[in-house]
MARMI-965242 format. One record per residue (C-alpha): residue in one letter; x, y, z. Coordinates in Angstrom, 1 decimal. Layout:
<rs>
r residu: a | X: X | Y: Y | Z: Z
...
</rs>
This chain:
<rs>
r residu: m | X: 0.0 | Y: 0.0 | Z: 0.0
r residu: p | X: 1.5 | Y: 3.3 | Z: -1.0
r residu: f | X: 2.5 | Y: 5.8 | Z: 1.7
r residu: n | X: -0.1 | Y: 8.6 | Z: 2.3
r residu: l | X: 1.5 | Y: 11.7 | Z: 4.0
r residu: d | X: -1.9 | Y: 13.3 | Z: 4.8
r residu: k | X: -3.1 | Y: 10.1 | Z: 6.4
r residu: f | X: 0.1 | Y: 9.8 | Z: 8.5
r residu: v | X: -0.1 | Y: 13.5 | Z: 9.6
r residu: a | X: -3.8 | Y: 13.0 | Z: 10.6
r residu: s | X: -2.9 | Y: 10.0 | Z: 12.7
r residu: p | X: 0.8 | Y: 9.5 | Z: 13.3
r residu: s | X: 2.0 | Y: 6.4 | Z: 14.9
r residu: v | X: 5.4 | Y: 4.9 | Z: 15.7
r residu: e | X: 4.4 | Y: 1.6 | Z: 14.1
r residu: e | X: 3.7 | Y: 3.3 | Z: 10.7
r residu: l | X: 6.9 | Y: 5.4 | Z: 11.0
r residu: d | X: 8.9 | Y: 2.2 | Z: 11.6
r residu: s | X: 7.5 | Y: 0.8 | Z: 8.4
r residu: l | X: 8.4 | Y: 3.7 | Z: 6.2
r residu: k | X: 11.3 | Y: 3.8 | Z: 3.7
r residu: k | X: 13.9 | Y: 6.5 | Z: 4.0
r residu: s | X: 12.3 | Y: 8.6 | Z: 1.2
r residu: e | X: 9.0 | Y: 8.5 | Z: 3.0
r residu: i | X: 10.5 | Y: 9.5 | Z: 6.3
r residu: v | X: 12.1 | Y: 12.4 | Z: 4.5
r residu: k | X: 8.7 | Y: 13.5 | Z: 3.3
r residu: v | X: 7.4 | Y: 13.5 | Z: 6.9
r residu: a | X: 10.4 | Y: 15.4 | Z: 8.1
r residu: k | X: 10.0 | Y: 18.0 | Z: 5.4
r residu: h | X: 6.3 | Y: 18.3 | Z: 6.1
r residu: y | X: 7.0 | Y: 19.2 | Z: 9.7
r residu: g | X: 9.9 | Y: 21.5 | Z: 8.8
r residu: i | X: 12.4 | Y: 19.3 | Z: 10.6
r residu: e | X: 16.0 | Y: 20.1 | Z: 9.6
r residu: f | X: 18.3 | Y: 17.2 | Z: 8.7
r residu: q | X: 21.2 | Y: 16.4 | Z: 6.5
r residu: p | X: 20.2 | Y: 14.4 | Z: 3.3
r residu: l | X: 23.1 | Y: 12.1 | Z: 3.9
r residu: m | X: 21.9 | Y: 11.1 | Z: 7.3
r residu: r | X: 20.9 | Y: 7.5 | Z: 7.8
r residu: k | X: 17.2 | Y: 6.5 | Z: 7.9
r residu: d | X: 17.2 | Y: 5.8 | Z: 11.6
r residu: e | X: 18.8 | Y: 9.2 | Z: 12.4
r residu: i | X: 16.1 | Y: 11.1 | Z: 10.5
r residu: k | X: 13.4 | Y: 8.9 | Z: 12.0
r residu: r | X: 14.8 | Y: 9.8 | Z: 15.5
r residu: y | X: 14.5 | Y: 13.6 | Z: 14.6
r residu: v | X: 10.9 | Y: 13.0 | Z: 13.5
r residu: l | X: 10.1 | Y: 11.1 | Z: 16.7
r residu: e | X: 11.7 | Y: 13.8 | Z: 18.9
r residu: y | X: 9.7 | Y: 16.5 | Z: 17.1
r residu: l | X: 6.4 | Y: 14.6 | Z: 17.4
r residu: v | X: 7.1 | Y: 14.2 | Z: 21.2
r residu: d | X: 8.2 | Y: 17.8 | Z: 21.7
r residu: e | X: 5.0 | Y: 19.0 | Z: 20.0
r residu: s | X: 2.9 | Y: 16.6 | Z: 22.2
r residu: i | X: 1.7 | Y: 14.7 | Z: 19.1
r residu: l | X: 3.0 | Y: 11.5 | Z: 20.4
r residu: p | X: 3.6 | Y: 10.6 | Z: 24.1
r residu: s | X: 7.1 | Y: 10.8 | Z: 25.5
r residu: t | X: 7.1 | Y: 7.0 | Z: 26.2
r residu: v | X: 7.8 | Y: 6.4 | Z: 22.5
r residu: l | X: 11.2 | Y: 7.9 | Z: 22.9
r residu: e | X: 11.9 | Y: 5.7 | Z: 26.0
r residu: n | X: 10.7 | Y: 2.6 | Z: 24.1
r residu: s | X: 12.8 | Y: 3.5 | Z: 21.0
r residu: y | X: 15.9 | Y: 3.9 | Z: 23.2
r residu: h | X: 15.4 | Y: 0.4 | Z: 24.6
r residu: c | X: 14.8 | Y: -1.1 | Z: 21.2
r residu: a | X: 18.0 | Y: 0.5 | Z: 19.8
r residu: n | X: 20.2 | Y: -0.9 | Z: 22.6
</rs>
C-alpha cells in the first residue's frame, strides 16, 4: 500500500513510522519543517521526527523511551 502523507499526519504512529522507507520519512520530516542532512541514515532522520512529534505533544514521551530500549 503506498504511503499517504496526509493520512500519517492526521494520525501519526510509531508503528507506521517504523514501516516507512527513508524517502517517506524524509517527506514526513520536510512536512513538519524538521532540519536534517540528506546524507543522514534513515534511523537518524526517524529519530529527529520522533523527537519532534514528542516535543509537539503529538506522540507521548514514552515512544522515545521505548525506542531507546529497542535501539540498545
